[in-house]
C-alpha positions as CSV (number, residue, x, y, z in Angstrom):
1,X,-3.4,-2.3,5.9
2,X,-2.7,-0.4,9.1
3,X,-0.7,-1.6,11.8
4,X,-3.6,-2.4,14.2
5,X,-5.1,-4.2,11.6
6,X,-2.3,-6.4,10.9
7,X,-1.9,-7.1,14.8
8,X,-5.8,-8.0,14.9
9,X,-5.3,-10.3,11.9
10,X,-2.5,-12.2,13.7
11,X,-4.5,-12.3,17.0
12,X,-7.2,-14.0,15.2
13,X,-5.0,-16.8,13.8
14,X,-4.1,-17.9,17.4
15,X,-5.6,-21.4,17.9
16,X,-7.6,-22.5,20.9
17,X,-5.2,-23.6,23.8
18,X,-2.4,-21.6,22.6
19,X,-0.9,-18.1,23.3
20,X,1.7,-15.9,22.0
21,X,3.4,-12.7,23.4
22,X,2.9,-9.1,22.8
23,X,6.7,-8.9,21.5
24,X,6.3,-11.8,19.1
25,X,3.5,-10.0,17.5
26,X,5.2,-6.6,17.7
27,X,8.6,-8.3,16.1
28,X,6.6,-9.8,13.3
29,X,4.7,-6.6,12.1
30,X,7.8,-4.4,13.0
31,X,6.6,-2.4,16.0
32,X,6.6,-1.9,19.6
33,X,4.9,-4.5,21.9
34,X,3.0,-1.6,23.6
35,X,1.7,-0.8,20.0
36,X,0.2,-4.2,20.2
37,X,-1.5,-3.7,23.6
38,X,-2.9,-0.5,22.2
39,X,-4.4,-2.1,19.2
40,X,-6.1,-4.9,21.4
41,X,-7.3,-2.4,24.1
42,X,-9.2,-0.7,21.5
43,X,-10.5,-3.9,20.2
44,X,-14.5,-4.0,19.8
45,X,-14.5,-7.4,18.2
46,X,-15.8,-9.8,20.8
47,X,-14.8,-12.9,18.6
48,X,-11.2,-11.7,18.4
49,X,-9.2,-13.9,20.9
50,X,-7.1,-11.2,22.6
51,X,-7.1,-13.2,25.7
52,X,-4.5,-15.5,24.0
53,X,-1.9,-12.6,24.0
54,X,0.3,-12.6,27.0
55,X,3.4,-10.7,28.3
56,X,6.9,-12.6,27.8
57,X,7.3,-15.7,29.7
58,X,3.7,-16.5,29.8
59,X,2.7,-13.7,32.4
60,X,-0.8,-12.0,32.1
61,X,-1.2,-8.6,31.7
62,X,-2.4,-6.4,34.6
63,X,-4.9,-4.5,32.1
64,X,-6.4,-7.1,30.0
65,X,-8.7,-5.2,27.8
66,X,-12.0,-7.3,28.6
67,X,-11.5,-7.2,32.3
68,X,-8.3,-7.8,34.4
69,X,-5.9,-10.7,34.6
70,X,-8.2,-12.9,36.5
71,X,-10.6,-12.6,33.7
72,X,-7.9,-13.4,31.1
73,X,-6.7,-16.5,33.4
74,X,-10.3,-17.6,33.5
75,X,-10.6,-17.6,29.9
76,X,-7.3,-19.4,29.1
77,X,-8.2,-21.9,31.9
78,X,-11.3,-22.8,29.8
79,X,-8.8,-23.6,26.9
80,X,-6.9,-26.0,29.1
81,X,-4.2,-23.8,30.1
82,X,-2.9,-24.0,33.7
83,X,-1.3,-21.2,35.9
84,X,0.6,-20.4,39.1
85,X,-0.5,-16.9,40.1
86,X,-0.5,-14.8,37.0
87,X,1.9,-17.1,35.1
88,X,1.2,-19.9,32.6
89,X,2.9,-23.2,34.1
90,X,3.6,-24.8,30.9
91,X,4.2,-21.8,28.6
92,X,6.4,-23.5,25.9
93,X,3.8,-26.1,25.5
94,X,1.1,-23.5,24.8
95,X,3.3,-21.1,22.8
96,X,2.1,-20.3,19.2
97,X,4.7,-18.9,17.0
98,X,3.6,-16.0,14.8
99,X,4.4,-16.4,11.2
């Protein structure tokens, strides 16, 4: 399976109300966090929860692929995640460990 496929497979496993980081996914598949961003930017599967992937420290990405960071925030707030600006307030509570 190509690296984009592996990345999307991991993203599909992130549960409702949880997030992980571009870096955590990249470390797991052995690539760069930017590659994770490219894999998600090119995603055409609207069922893939790419809104659950954030930057390190729980910060939203400016260029979220299905809109912009306010859209990503809206989707995550609908899952019970709270924010201060572009940052998740209780990041550790919502962090999904990639395995």
